N, C-alpha and C positions, 0 to 999 in steps of 0.2 A: 582647256589649256590654260586659261587665265587663272583658274583656281589652283592648278598645279604649280604655276610659276609663283603665285603668291604664297603658297604653302611652304616653299623652301626657305623663306626668310624667317619663319617662326622658330624661336629658341635657338638661334645661331650662336648666342653667347650665354654662358652661365657664370655665376659667381662662385669662386672656389677659394676658400681660406682668405677671404678678403680681397682677392684679386680676380680679374676676369680670365676665364678660360675660353678660348675660341673653339667652337665646334665647326669644323669644315664639312660641308655637305658634299659627299662624293657623287660624281656624275655616273649613271649607269654605263658600263663599258669603259670607264676611265678610272683606273686605279692609280692615283698619283702618289706613288711611293717615293717620297722625296729623299728620305734618309735611311730608313730601316727596311730595305728590301733584302730579306734573308735568303738569298739563293746561293747555295754552295755548288761550285763546279763539280765537285765529287758526287753530288746527289743526282746529277743529270745522266739519264740512261740513253736518251736519244734526242736529236735535234732535227731541224729542217734539213741539215746536211747528211743525216744518217745516224747510225748507231754510235753511241759514245758521246763525248762532249767536245769534239774538235770543230773548228770553223766558226765559233760564235763571234759575231761581228763586234768590232771595238765599241760602237755606241752602246750596245747592250751590256758589255762588260763594265763600261764606265757607269752606266745606270745602276747596276748592281752594287758597284763600289761606292758611289757617292750621290746617287740620285740624279735628277735632271741638271743640277748645277755642274756636276762632273762632266756630263755630256756636252754642255755648252762651253766647257774649257777646251774641247777638241778643236784643233786649229782650224779645220775647214768649216766649223760652225761658229766661229768667234763673232761673226756679224749676224747671227740668227738666233732666234728663240726656239728652243726645242721642246717638244711635247711627246710623251710616250704613253699610249693607252694600253692597258692590259686586260685580258679576260682569261679566266681559269675554269677548268672543269674536266670531266672524263669523256665528254662527247666530242671527239675529234672533228667529226663532220660539221657539227654546229659551229664550233669555234673557228674552223677553217673557213666556213662560209662568212662568218663575221669579219674575219681579216680580209678575205678576197673582195667582199662587198663594201669595205670601208671607203667612204667617199670624203675626200678633202672638202668638197663643196658643201655637202649636206651634213656631215658628221663632225668635222673639225671645229666649226663655230661653237659647238657645245663644250668641247674640250678647252678652247680658248676662253670661253665665258666663265668656266669654273676657275681658271687662274686669275682672271680679272676680278671676279667676285671675291676670291680669297684675298687678293691684295687689298680690296676695299675694307674687308672685315678686319684684317690684321693691322691696318693703319688706323682703325677707329679706337678711340679711347672709351667710347660708350657703345651701346647697341647701335648697329648701323642705321636703323630707322631714326634714332635720336640724333646720332652724329651728323647724318647727311639729310635727314628729312626724306621727302618723296624723291629726291635726286637718286637715292640708292636704288629704289625699285626701277625707276626709269632707265638708269644706267645699265643695270643687269639685263633688263629686257632687250635693250639695244645690243648688248654683247651677244646674247643668244641669237639675235637676228642678223648679226654682222656678216659681211662677206670678206674673206681673206684671200684675195686673188693671187697673192704671192706664196701662199702655203704650198708646200711640196711634200708628197708622201715619199720619204727617204727610203723606207724599207719596212718589211714585215718579217717576223721570225717566230719560231715556236720551239719549245723544249718539252721534254717529258720527264717527269720524276715519279718515283714511287710514292704512293699516298702516305705511307708511314714516315716519309722523310719531310713532310710538309705540315706546318702549322696553319690550319685553315679555320675560317670563321663560318664556313658553310658546310652543309651536310654532304658527306661523300663516303662511299663504301671504302673501307680501309684496304680492301683487296684490289681496288682499281688503281690504275696508273692515272696520274693527273697531268694534263697538258696546260701549258701556259703560253698564250699567244700575245705578241707584242706588235703594235703599229707605231712607227716612228715618223713624226711630222715635224718639219721646221718651217719657220716663216722669218722673213727679213726683219731685223730689228727696226729699221727705218720705217718699213710698211706698218708694222704693228704699232709703233709709236704714233704714226700719223692717224691710223684708224682710231686708236684710243683717245687721242687728243680731240678728234672730231666728235666722238661720242660724248666726251665731257662737255664740250662747247654746246652741242645740241641739247643735251640733257639739262644743263644749267639754264638754258634759254626757256625751258618749259616749267620751271619751278620758281617758287618765291620763298627762298630759304630765310631763316632767321639770321641775325648777324653772326651768331656763333656757328650755325650750320654753314654759312657762306665762307667763314674763315676756314672751317674744316675742309670744305670742298676745294678751296683754293690751295690749301696745304697739300691735299691729296694730289691735285693736278700737278703741282710743282715737283713732288717727290714720287710720282706714280711708279716709275721704273727703277727706283732704288730697291734692290733686293726683290725684284719682280720674278 
């Protein structure tokens, strides 16, 4: 397990045309399509509600329209951070089992950790190991092991589209229909902020950063939830 965790930090950033390009590591079962989720209502042939494309929940329509940021603009979620995990394929039974067995207690921390890790990477001017030193590894480990008691499974949903209507990066028979399953979780902003602040404090107590790394960590802590 330790080797797996360590491996994910390798080559997270590459240099491109004199500027750094961030490579975000996707979490299995968590496809964080923030902006470019190309789902057309007209392509949907069936949903959880039945044949056709009626009855799609507002949170999913918002997600397709503008990513998770658009979901968090919905009034009832204004004080919560929202997370949507997706899984796609032609095996309905396997995907349905994934959604039915999704556990906020056991599975959500991985989803939250991806977002926390992404924030740390995007805020770094250097490679994260250089920017934050060992603080980066310790912080991410804590994120994966964290408990989010306030997290709520808001809902699950699935749609079916024809395979030839989908641009996919995985192998699939063009004659098969493709199912897309979604799990929607939210957590109080106050609770998330408290948990992350505690992680930062605990992680910082375990390291001996250089002066530059300490400045970077303090800056990260101060601005962590800006564009989170």
